Backbone as a chain_set.jsonl record, in Angstrom:
{"seq": "XXXXXXXXXXXXXXXXXXXXXXXXXXXXXXXXXXXXXXXXXXXXXXXXXXXXXXXXXXXXXXXXXXXXXXXXXXXXXXXXXXXXXXXXXXXXXXXXXXXXXXXXXXXXXXXXXXXXXXXXXXXXXXXXXXXXXXXXXXXXXXXXXXXXXXXXXXXXXXXXXXXXXXXXXXXXXXXXXXXXXXXXX", "coords": {"N": [[-24.636, -8.497, 31.171], [-21.051, -8.812, 29.16], [-18.774, -6.391, 29.434], [-16.53, -4.732, 26.764], [-12.97, -3.648, 27.747], [-11.969, -1.88, 26.826], [-11.264, -0.225, 23.933], [-8.227, -0.774, 21.961], [-7.533, -0.46, 19.435], [-8.758, 1.089, 16.196], [-8.829, 0.792, 13.549], [-9.986, 2.028, 10.137], [-10.617, 2.187, 6.765], [-10.516, 3.184, 3.236], [-9.209, 1.351, 0.852], [-7.103, 1.854, -2.435], [-6.675, -0.608, -4.45], [-4.905, -2.312, -7.512], [-4.4, -3.776, -10.49], [-3.391, -6.804, -10.235], [-1.571, -6.393, -8.004], [-0.471, -6.563, -4.818], [-1.151, -5.361, -1.482], [-0.472, -5.403, 1.435], [-1.272, -5.15, 5.246], [-0.587, -4.701, 8.676], [-0.274, -5.192, 12.365], [0.742, -4.6, 15.642], [-0.238, -6.986, 18.064], [-1.818, -7.167, 21.302], [-1.114, -10.537, 23.871], [-4.202, -12.725, 23.754], [-5.768, -10.673, 23.542], [-8.847, -9.682, 21.643], [-9.653, -9.858, 18.263], [-10.515, -9.128, 15.107], [-11.452, -8.792, 11.883], [-12.827, -7.303, 8.992], [-13.856, -6.857, 5.666], [-14.519, -5.194, 2.573], [-15.374, -5.119, -0.588], [-15.901, -2.771, -3.315], [-17.5, -1.853, -6.363], [-17.794, -3.979, -8.151], [-15.401, -5.683, -8.264], [-13.474, -8.561, -7.604], [-11.246, -9.497, -4.945], [-8.306, -11.251, -3.668], [-7.58, -12.651, -0.72], [-5.679, -12.741, 2.59], [-4.825, -13.933, 5.772], [-2.462, -13.767, 7.964], [-0.292, -15.414, 10.983], [1.352, -14.243, 13.81], [3.88, -16.272, 14.114], [3.885, -16.65, 10.928], [2.145, -18.466, 9.964], [-0.836, -19.348, 7.895], [-3.74, -18.141, 8.752], [-6.489, -17.891, 7.712], [-7.309, -17.671, 4.441], [-8.265, -16.315, 1.417], [-9.638, -16.667, -2.093], [-10.522, -14.51, -4.641], [-13.26, -12.924, -3.504], [-15.595, -11.096, -2.731], [-16.388, -10.263, -0.051], [-15.267, -10.613, 3.254], [-14.478, -11.716, 6.149], [-13.016, -12.06, 9.734], [-12.381, -13.478, 12.139], [-11.266, -13.861, 15.519], [-10.915, -15.023, 19.101], [-8.998, -15.306, 20.956], [-5.739, -14.157, 21.025], [-2.371, -14.893, 20.215], [0.395, -12.791, 20.773], [1.987, -9.988, 19.029], [2.959, -9.246, 15.689], [0.606, -9.204, 13.176], [-0.497, -10.04, 9.837], [-2.49, -8.479, 7.312], [-3.165, -9.575, 4.031], [-4.129, -8.222, 0.604], [-4.428, -8.977, -2.635], [-4.87, -8.288, -5.822], [-6.353, -9.914, -9.301], [-4.088, -9.846, -12.471], [-6.112, -9.511, -14.714], [-8.201, -8.047, -13.392], [-9.61, -4.744, -12.519], [-8.7, -2.055, -11.311], [-9.527, -2.014, -7.661], [-11.717, -0.588, -5.1], [-11.323, -0.968, -2.122], [-12.653, -1.334, 1.145], [-11.612, -1.664, 4.338], [-11.826, -2.68, 7.583], [-10.384, -3.129, 10.643], [-10.078, -4.893, 13.798], [-9.014, -4.308, 17.187], [-8.868, -5.516, 19.936], [-8.738, -5.694, 24.209], [-9.428, -8.491, 25.882], [-12.904, -9.659, 27.141], [-13.135, -8.56, 30.597], [-13.016, -10.294, 33.616], [-14.181, -9.918, 36.004], [-16.081, -7.824, 37.5], [-16.256, -4.079, 37.657], [-14.711, -2.228, 40.553], [-15.164, 0.562, 42.561], [-15.158, 3.557, 41.715], [-13.609, 4.859, 39.539], [-13.03, 2.334, 38.05], [-15.48, 1.698, 36.81], [-15.611, 4.206, 35.347], [-14.029, 3.633, 33.71], [-14.752, 1.061, 32.232], [-17.245, 2.26, 31.208], [-16.098, 3.961, 29.515], [-15.19, 1.766, 27.668], [-17.177, 1.136, 26.885], [-18.225, 3.003, 24.987], [-16.268, 3.925, 23.901], [-16.348, 1.533, 22.118], [-18.652, 1.95, 20.706], [-18.398, 4.005, 19.381], [-16.445, 2.855, 17.492], [-18.301, 0.561, 16.266], [-19.853, 2.034, 15.258], [-18.333, 3.411, 13.185], [-17.321, 1.615, 11.554], [-19.935, 0.821, 10.572], [-20.517, 3.148, 8.813], [-18.661, 3.455, 6.991], [-18.874, 1.251, 5.877], [-21.912, 1.651, 5.033], [-21.304, 3.72, 3.18], [-19.184, 2.38, 1.477], [-20.848, 0.767, 0.063], [-22.442, 2.448, -1.263], [-21.297, 3.776, -2.946], [-20.568, 1.424, -4.688], [-23.391, 1.055, -5.551], [-23.878, 3.714, -6.8], [-22.44, 3.447, -8.803], [-23.167, 1.1, -9.995], [-25.813, 2.146, -10.791], [-25.453, 3.969, -12.928], [-24.096, 2.245, -14.945], [-26.272, 1.142, -15.228], [-28.213, 2.482, -16.675], [-27.008, 3.406, -18.744], [-27.177, 1.712, -20.175], [-30.112, 0.866, -20.44], [-30.301, 3.006, -21.779], [-29.157, 2.559, -24.28], [-30.616, 0.389, -25.061], [-33.296, 1.327, -25.575], [-32.998, 2.896, -27.928], [-32.088, 0.57, -29.85], [-34.303, -0.786, -29.67], [-36.059, 1.392, -30.48], [-34.997, 1.64, -33.446], [-35.004, -0.465, -34.479], [-38.275, -0.762, -34.467], [-38.674, 1.412, -36.004], [-37.572, 0.558, -38.469], [-39.69, -1.852, -39.239], [-41.563, -0.8, -39.438], [-40.895, 1.075, -41.867], [-40.534, -1.682, -43.774], [-42.99, -2.696, -43.542], [-44.815, -0.493, -44.838], [-43.755, -0.845, -47.075], [-44.154, -3.132, -48.286], [-46.929, -3.073, -48.135], [-47.397, -0.838, -50.279], [-47.176, -1.575, -52.569], [-48.023, -1.475, -55.715], [-50.169, -4.075, -56.439], [-51.102, -6.415, -59.454], [-53.677, -8.556, -60.468], [-53.317, -11.644, -61.59]], "CA": [[-23.918, -8.655, 29.718], [-19.772, -8.232, 29.948], [-18.262, -4.796, 28.465], [-15.244, -5.128, 26.38], [-12.877, -2.627, 28.648], [-10.896, -1.028, 26.379], [-10.564, -0.234, 22.992], [-6.996, -0.468, 22.016], [-7.421, 0.168, 17.739], [-9.671, 0.52, 15.456], [-8.826, 1.379, 12.09], [-10.984, 2.057, 9.176], [-10.084, 2.751, 5.54], [-10.613, 2.776, 2.2], [-7.758, 1.526, -0.234], [-7.307, 1.389, -3.971], [-5.381, -2.026, -5.013], [-4.451, -1.911, -9.122], [-4.416, -5.02, -11.223], [-1.992, -7.271, -10.237], [-0.885, -5.531, -6.891], [-1.0, -6.824, -3.406], [-1.392, -4.43, -0.283], [0.039, -6.116, 3.536], [-1.108, -4.32, 6.758], [0.089, -5.301, 9.561], [-0.628, -4.513, 13.818], [0.768, -5.794, 16.78], [-1.442, -7.91, 19.052], [-0.733, -8.634, 22.001], [-1.666, -11.955, 23.828], [-5.368, -12.862, 24.635], [-6.595, -9.718, 22.848], [-9.546, -10.011, 20.185], [-9.067, -9.381, 16.751], [-11.689, -8.791, 14.271], [-10.945, -8.354, 10.261], [-13.779, -6.882, 8.149], [-13.259, -6.023, 3.992], [-15.689, -5.188, 1.511], [-15.281, -4.824, -1.965], [-16.873, -2.415, -4.247], [-17.08, -1.741, -7.773], [-18.139, -5.589, -8.781], [-14.326, -6.811, -8.213], [-13.26, -9.913, -6.21], [-9.494, -10.045, -4.505], [-8.178, -12.743, -2.81], [-7.537, -12.392, 0.928], [-4.851, -13.472, 3.258], [-4.493, -13.425, 7.187], [-0.737, -14.802, 9.085], [-0.039, -15.158, 12.575], [2.788, -13.838, 14.43], [4.81, -17.112, 13.41], [3.848, -16.648, 9.566], [0.911, -19.369, 9.582], [-1.888, -18.512, 7.538], [-5.308, -18.607, 9.66], [-7.373, -17.721, 6.422], [-7.234, -17.627, 3.268], [-9.655, -16.402, 0.289], [-8.985, -16.502, -3.013], [-11.388, -13.954, -5.614], [-14.065, -12.62, -2.658], [-16.401, -9.656, -2.777], [-16.605, -9.829, 1.005], [-14.205, -11.034, 3.554], [-14.024, -11.101, 7.19], [-12.451, -13.005, 10.533], [-12.628, -13.226, 13.853], [-10.283, -14.233, 16.68], [-11.404, -14.912, 20.239], [-8.005, -14.967, 21.803], [-4.333, -14.117, 20.45], [-1.034, -14.71, 20.308], [1.063, -11.747, 20.773], [2.858, -10.074, 18.368], [2.411, -8.88, 14.62], [-0.329, -10.321, 12.82], [-0.273, -9.283, 8.935], [-3.353, -8.861, 6.337], [-2.528, -8.978, 2.993], [-5.556, -8.143, -0.388], [-4.246, -8.828, -3.929], [-5.601, -8.239, -7.023], [-5.44, -10.238, -10.103], [-3.707, -8.841, -13.136], [-6.588, -9.186, -15.338], [-8.588, -7.237, -12.653], [-9.845, -3.74, -13.221], [-8.206, -1.138, -10.188], [-10.934, -2.586, -6.88], [-11.745, 0.219, -3.894], [-11.635, -1.981, -0.747], [-13.06, -0.893, 2.512], [-10.953, -2.899, 5.954], [-11.978, -2.274, 8.961], [-9.272, -3.296, 11.254], [-10.315, -4.206, 15.332], [-8.185, -4.945, 18.333], [-9.315, -5.182, 21.983], [-8.443, -6.401, 24.654], [-10.878, -9.46, 26.096], [-13.537, -8.832, 28.271], [-12.805, -8.394, 31.855], [-14.119, -11.453, 33.876], [-14.991, -9.411, 36.747], [-16.865, -6.45, 37.598], [-15.005, -2.794, 38.429], [-14.944, -1.704, 42.229], [-15.504, 1.759, 42.778], [-15.661, 4.967, 40.178], [-12.448, 4.466, 38.145], [-12.993, 1.064, 37.213], [-16.553, 2.364, 36.441], [-15.499, 4.593, 34.154], [-12.995, 2.759, 32.676], [-15.696, 0.454, 31.686], [-17.696, 3.23, 30.177], [-15.241, 4.694, 28.44], [-14.339, 1.632, 26.974], [-18.25, 1.457, 25.904], [-18.176, 4.003, 24.11], [-15.32, 3.568, 22.32], [-16.908, 0.506, 21.129], [-19.969, 2.493, 20.041], [-18.256, 4.852, 18.215], [-16.004, 1.899, 16.347], [-19.17, 0.127, 15.539], [-20.867, 3.459, 14.282], [-17.792, 3.591, 12.079], [-17.42, 0.503, 10.947], [-21.509, 0.683, 9.97], [-21.025, 4.328, 7.936], [-17.846, 2.658, 6.081], [-19.732, -0.244, 5.257], [-22.969, 2.227, 3.861], [-20.336, 4.146, 1.834], [-18.985, 2.01, 0.169], [-22.878, -0.009, -0.72], [-23.536, 4.101, -1.945], [-20.501, 3.732, -3.914], [-21.347, 0.115, -5.356], [-24.998, 1.327, -5.876], [-23.586, 4.603, -7.682], [-21.585, 3.0, -10.282], [-24.356, -0.041, -11.212], [-26.789, 3.101, -11.391], [-24.138, 4.832, -13.692], [-24.057, 1.639, -15.726], [-27.726, 0.413, -16.024], [-28.857, 4.149, -17.354], [-26.148, 3.587, -20.387], [-27.552, 0.159, -20.883], [-31.399, 1.198, -20.888], [-30.395, 4.22, -23.223], [-28.671, 2.134, -25.893], [-31.473, -0.648, -25.585], [-34.411, 2.007, -25.789], [-31.802, 3.394, -29.217], [-32.251, -0.508, -30.244], [-35.786, -1.275, -29.646], [-36.845, 2.449, -31.765], [-34.381, 1.474, -34.295], [-35.988, -2.131, -34.882], [-39.424, -0.52, -34.958], [-38.359, 1.875, -37.427], [-37.202, -0.186, -39.617], [-40.368, -3.052, -39.058], [-42.185, 0.113, -39.932], [-40.324, 1.137, -43.035], [-40.459, -2.506, -44.647], [-44.076, -2.717, -43.607], [-44.716, 0.195, -45.376], [-42.935, -0.838, -48.374], [-45.082, -3.973, -48.673], [-48.228, -2.734, -48.57], [-47.277, 0.178, -50.175], [-46.922, -2.083, -53.806], [-49.523, -2.045, -56.22], [-50.499, -5.066, -57.066], [-51.725, -6.601, -60.162], [-54.426, -9.354, -60.153], [-53.137, -12.562, -62.872]], "C": [[-22.121, -7.792, 30.34], [-19.637, -7.844, 29.179], [-17.168, -4.892, 28.364], [-14.82, -3.635, 27.347], [-12.502, -1.918, 28.04], [-10.711, -0.828, 25.151], [-9.273, 0.262, 22.201], [-6.645, 0.305, 19.906], [-8.41, -0.497, 17.259], [-9.037, 1.402, 13.921], [-9.86, 0.74, 10.554], [-10.47, 2.843, 8.083], [-10.322, 2.496, 4.419], [-9.592, 2.854, 0.986], [-7.871, 1.394, -1.958], [-6.377, 0.34, -3.97], [-5.867, -1.513, -6.461], [-3.903, -3.242, -9.47], [-2.918, -5.489, -11.004], [-1.054, -6.622, -9.178], [-1.43, -6.219, -5.545], [-0.122, -5.394, -2.187], [-1.392, -5.765, 0.863], [-0.747, -4.851, 4.298], [-1.01, -5.23, 8.014], [-0.284, -4.382, 11.301], [-0.149, -5.336, 14.999], [-0.234, -5.849, 17.788], [-0.405, -8.142, 20.284], [-1.613, -9.636, 22.615], [-3.179, -11.909, 24.2], [-6.371, -11.838, 23.815], [-8.075, -10.628, 21.938], [-9.204, -9.363, 18.841], [-10.387, -9.49, 15.54], [-10.892, -8.315, 13.007], [-12.025, -7.798, 9.503], [-13.714, -6.698, 6.474], [-14.523, -6.414, 3.378], [-14.858, -4.479, 0.231], [-15.862, -4.135, -2.974], [-16.625, -2.744, -5.833], [-17.483, -3.166, -8.273], [-16.496, -6.231, -8.965], [-14.198, -8.095, -7.427], [-11.617, -9.742, -6.367], [-9.443, -11.225, -3.415], [-6.913, -11.809, -1.548], [-6.36, -13.269, 2.049], [-4.45, -13.25, 4.857], [-3.197, -14.326, 7.649], [-0.602, -14.387, 10.227], [1.23, -14.743, 12.732], [3.837, -14.938, 13.943], [4.661, -17.55, 11.911], [2.806, -17.57, 9.455], [0.072, -18.762, 9.648], [-3.372, -18.996, 8.118], [-6.345, -18.199, 8.895], [-6.817, -17.529, 5.409], [-8.274, -17.803, 2.237], [-9.171, -16.477, -0.449], [-10.772, -15.78, -3.812], [-13.158, -13.851, -5.088], [-14.596, -11.577, -3.11], [-16.52, -8.997, -1.242], [-15.969, -10.673, 2.127], [-14.179, -10.3, 5.173], [-13.522, -12.495, 8.19], [-12.223, -12.48, 11.334], [-12.081, -14.077, 14.887], [-10.554, -13.894, 18.51], [-10.403, -14.318, 21.302], [-6.882, -15.326, 20.575], [-3.522, -14.546, 20.666], [-0.521, -13.227, 20.186], [1.837, -11.911, 19.718], [2.021, -9.527, 17.035], [1.492, -9.424, 13.464], [-0.567, -9.558, 11.178], [-1.737, -9.852, 7.836], [-3.02, -8.363, 5.081], [-3.443, -9.524, 2.074], [-4.491, -8.39, -1.566], [-5.106, -8.851, -4.892], [-5.084, -9.451, -8.116], [-4.661, -9.562, -10.908], [-4.204, -8.571, -14.291], [-7.674, -8.14, -14.849], [-8.635, -5.586, -13.214], [-9.14, -3.166, -11.784], [-9.756, -1.599, -9.177], [-10.574, -1.407, -5.595], [-12.532, -0.774, -2.492], [-11.701, -1.395, 0.3], [-12.702, -1.929, 3.586], [-11.273, -1.513, 6.767], [-11.102, -3.329, 10.13], [-9.546, -3.673, 12.824], [-9.553, -4.425, 15.918], [-8.326, -4.611, 19.546], [-8.97, -6.349, 22.57], [-9.486, -7.802, 25.495], [-11.869, -8.64, 27.715], [-13.215, -9.62, 29.698], [-13.721, -10.054, 32.584], [-14.306, -11.166, 35.301], [-15.142, -8.096, 37.015], [-15.997, -5.335, 37.997], [-15.581, -2.716, 39.385], [-14.696, -0.499, 41.668], [-15.62, 2.61, 41.174], [-14.613, 4.495, 39.097], [-12.44, 3.466, 37.068], [-14.52, 1.296, 36.478], [-16.342, 3.523, 35.661], [-14.953, 4.306, 33.39], [-13.736, 1.95, 32.084], [-17.053, 1.007, 30.769], [-17.459, 3.775, 29.195], [-15.111, 3.355, 27.562], [-15.803, 1.092, 26.12], [-18.715, 2.172, 25.198], [-17.706, 4.241, 23.047], [-15.784, 2.292, 21.394], [-18.223, 0.824, 20.286], [-19.363, 3.114, 18.981], [-17.139, 3.943, 17.066], [-17.091, 1.152, 15.289], [-19.836, 1.244, 14.285], [-19.525, 3.48, 12.676], [-17.606, 2.713, 11.172], [-18.947, 0.844, 9.84], [-21.407, 2.101, 8.552], [-19.9, 4.15, 7.029], [-18.52, 1.642, 5.572], [-20.831, 0.726, 4.169], [-22.162, 3.006, 3.058], [-20.029, 3.227, 1.053], [-20.441, 1.293, -0.557], [-23.101, 1.602, -1.616], [-22.652, 3.832, -2.96], [-20.592, 2.827, -5.527], [-22.608, 0.745, -6.142], [-24.995, 2.549, -7.234], [-23.444, 3.918, -9.068], [-22.68, 2.077, -11.037], [-25.493, 0.766, -11.665], [-26.312, 3.635, -12.77], [-24.286, 3.542, -15.157], [-25.48, 0.989, -16.461], [-28.242, 1.994, -16.485], [-28.383, 3.611, -18.498], [-26.816, 2.497, -20.928], [-29.146, -0.117, -21.373], [-31.262, 2.368, -22.051], [-30.319, 3.621, -24.572], [-30.004, 1.164, -26.007], [-33.049, -0.066, -25.564], [-33.839, 2.549, -27.016], [-31.938, 2.28, -29.862], [-33.694, -0.776, -30.865], [-36.594, -0.053, -30.627], [-36.265, 2.119, -33.326], [-34.986, 0.265, -34.915], [-37.404, -1.787, -34.72], [-39.91, -0.232, -36.193], [-38.663, 1.244, -38.433], [-38.558, -1.792, -40.238], [-41.594, -1.99, -40.095], [-41.951, 0.523, -41.331], [-40.555, -0.488, -44.288], [-41.742, -3.145, -44.578], [-44.785, -2.064, -44.527], [-44.615, 0.098, -46.743], [-44.063, -1.768, -48.895], [-46.051, -3.883, -48.945], [-48.449, -1.512, -49.849], [-47.443, 0.117, -52.035], [-47.814, -2.37, -54.166], [-49.198, -3.504, -56.723], [-51.25, -5.853, -58.233], [-52.387, -8.01, -60.217], [-53.792, -10.482, -61.627], [-54.488, -13.328, -63.565]], "O": [[-21.87, -6.928, 31.18], [-20.016, -8.291, 28.097], [-16.462, -5.1, 29.35], [-15.63, -2.768, 27.675], [-12.567, -0.816, 28.585], [-9.631, -1.361, 24.897], [-9.169, 1.429, 21.823], [-5.88, 1.144, 19.43], [-8.895, -1.617, 17.415], [-8.991, 2.601, 13.643], [-10.228, -0.364, 10.154], [-9.961, 3.951, 8.255], [-10.421, 1.276, 4.29], [-9.223, 3.838, 0.346], [-8.792, 0.801, -2.52], [-5.274, 0.495, -3.446], [-6.763, -0.702, -6.697], [-3.021, -3.766, -8.789], [-1.828, -5.01, -11.315], [0.113, -6.349, -9.46], [-2.624, -6.373, -5.288], [0.97, -4.824, -2.181], [-2.134, -6.74, 0.986], [-0.737, -3.708, 3.843], [-1.406, -6.392, 8.105], [-0.502, -3.172, 11.36], [-0.532, -6.471, 15.284], [-0.911, -4.925, 18.239], [0.695, -8.661, 20.472], [-2.744, -9.777, 22.15], [-3.475, -11.021, 24.999], [-7.526, -12.131, 23.505], [-8.196, -11.833, 21.721], [-8.478, -8.39, 18.64], [-11.105, -10.482, 15.671], [-9.891, -7.6, 13.063], [-11.871, -8.906, 8.988], [-13.01, -5.689, 6.469], [-15.272, -7.383, 3.502], [-14.005, -3.593, 0.199], [-16.478, -4.879, -3.737], [-15.869, -3.558, -6.362], [-17.207, -3.072, -9.469], [-16.333, -7.18, -9.732], [-15.052, -8.438, -6.61], [-10.922, -9.804, -7.381], [-10.237, -11.808, -2.676], [-6.031, -10.951, -1.548], [-6.419, -14.496, 2.124], [-3.706, -12.299, 5.096], [-3.18, -15.555, 7.594], [-0.738, -13.216, 10.579], [2.112, -14.87, 11.883], [4.764, -14.451, 13.295], [5.17, -18.61, 11.547], [2.374, -17.369, 8.32], [-0.258, -17.951, 10.513], [-3.93, -20.069, 7.889], [-7.376, -18.129, 9.564], [-5.645, -17.157, 5.461], [-8.969, -18.8, 2.038], [-7.96, -16.437, -0.232], [-11.865, -16.316, -3.631], [-14.1, -14.334, -5.716], [-13.994, -11.029, -4.033], [-16.676, -7.798, -1.015], [-16.225, -11.844, 1.848], [-13.999, -9.124, 5.491], [-13.553, -13.65, 7.767], [-11.904, -11.301, 11.489], [-12.645, -15.163, 15.023], [-10.413, -12.796, 19.047], [-10.578, -13.42, 22.125], [-6.911, -16.162, 19.672], [-3.638, -14.898, 21.84], [-1.141, -12.495, 19.415], [2.328, -12.953, 19.282], [0.803, -9.352, 17.069], [2.049, -10.31, 12.815], [-0.85, -8.364, 11.28], [-2.036, -11.019, 7.584], [-2.68, -7.205, 4.841], [-3.799, -10.7, 2.156], [-3.445, -7.808, -1.283], [-6.152, -9.487, -4.76], [-3.954, -9.938, -8.074], [-4.284, -8.507, -10.397], [-3.62, -7.829, -15.081], [-8.112, -7.364, -15.699], [-7.902, -5.187, -14.119], [-9.032, -4.1, -10.988], [-10.871, -1.568, -9.698], [-9.43, -1.292, -5.155], [-13.668, -1.077, -2.127], [-10.68, -0.764, 0.575], [-13.388, -2.941, 3.734], [-11.141, -0.29, 6.728], [-11.562, -4.467, 10.224], [-9.24, -2.681, 13.485], [-8.78, -5.062, 15.202], [-7.963, -3.582, 20.116], [-8.859, -7.483, 22.104], [-10.666, -7.476, 25.367], [-11.714, -7.814, 28.615], [-13.085, -10.829, 29.888], [-14.697, -10.652, 32.132], [-14.613, -12.152, 35.97], [-14.267, -7.281, 36.724], [-15.001, -5.602, 38.669], [-16.777, -2.996, 39.466], [-14.158, -0.343, 40.572], [-16.009, 2.316, 40.044], [-14.834, 3.889, 38.048], [-12.107, 3.501, 35.883], [-14.507, 0.914, 35.308], [-17.439, 3.817, 35.187], [-15.22, 4.622, 32.231], [-13.389, 1.995, 30.904], [-17.682, 0.379, 29.917], [-18.157, 4.077, 28.227], [-14.864, 3.709, 26.409], [-15.717, 0.697, 24.957], [-19.812, 1.916, 24.702], [-18.083, 4.554, 21.918], [-15.576, 2.168, 20.187], [-18.709, 0.11, 19.409], [-19.667, 2.883, 17.811], [-17.039, 4.344, 15.906], [-16.987, 1.075, 14.065], [-20.121, 1.221, 13.088], [-19.831, 3.545, 11.485], [-17.719, 3.003, 9.981], [-18.919, 1.047, 8.626], [-22.091, 2.031, 7.531], [-20.11, 4.802, 6.006], [-18.403, 1.492, 4.356], [-20.762, 0.684, 2.941], [-22.499, 2.859, 1.883], [-20.533, 3.165, -0.069], [-20.816, 1.491, -1.712], [-23.918, 1.715, -2.53], [-23.2, 3.61, -4.04], [-20.647, 3.159, -6.711], [-22.608, 0.838, -7.369], [-25.684, 2.502, -8.253], [-24.161, 3.903, -10.069], [-23.026, 2.17, -12.214], [-26.158, 0.421, -12.642], [-27.129, 3.605, -13.69], [-24.559, 3.964, -16.28], [-25.72, 0.564, -17.591], [-29.417, 1.868, -16.139], [-29.21, 3.291, -19.353], [-26.996, 2.401, -22.142], [-29.501, -0.901, -22.254], [-32.023, 2.526, -23.006], [-30.961, 3.875, -25.591], [-30.505, 1.156, -27.131], [-33.976, -0.876, -25.54], [-34.922, 2.92, -27.468], [-31.974, 2.653, -31.034], [-34.084, -0.918, -32.024], [-37.524, -0.355, -31.376], [-36.988, 2.316, -34.303], [-35.449, 0.347, -36.053], [-38.022, -2.84, -34.878], [-40.696, -0.721, -37.004], [-39.666, 1.272, -39.146], [-38.404, -2.505, -41.23], [-42.231, -2.323, -41.094], [-42.903, 0.302, -42.079], [-40.709, -0.303, -45.496], [-41.918, -4.092, -45.345], [-45.505, -2.787, -45.216], [-45.248, 0.805, -47.528], [-44.835, -1.379, -49.772], [-46.451, -4.464, -49.955], [-49.574, -1.319, -50.308], [-47.694, 1.086, -52.751], [-48.588, -3.17, -53.64], [-48.173, -3.91, -57.271], [-52.41, -5.988, -57.846], [-51.538, -8.868, -59.972], [-53.885, -9.952, -62.735], [-54.351, -14.041, -64.559]]}, "num_chains": 1, "name": "protein.A"}
């Protein structure tokens, strides 16, 4: 198994995007590096995403999605730009962004202790980056579950009140119907 030599950039953050707002992120990437971007939107919102190459060409564009990812195995040198935008009728959205840029895997095996140490350092950094991504995605999912739990609790309480009111009304109507004295004709 070939191992990544060195992790050069790992960016993981939670960004709040308001209605009608567009947020862009740029990063300098070297030629033939690997680039991976993963995004998760919490709170039931949907956002539009665009990834532009250094020549301003659009690599990938999706409208109104909850989760987005893209990976390039060989890149051009230059600034890559990732933009997320929210529709104007949307409520504010929390977006978890994980941006990873790293050199391509080496084709030869390291020789000597410094090469092995560099390779081991790259493995550890890669594991730390994967752990950060997993933790960030887990926090995003916890926020989503917390939000859903709160709204479900409210609707369950409202449903209980409506059902109890309907039962009470039926009992009153039934009691009135049978409590009337009937006379034989």
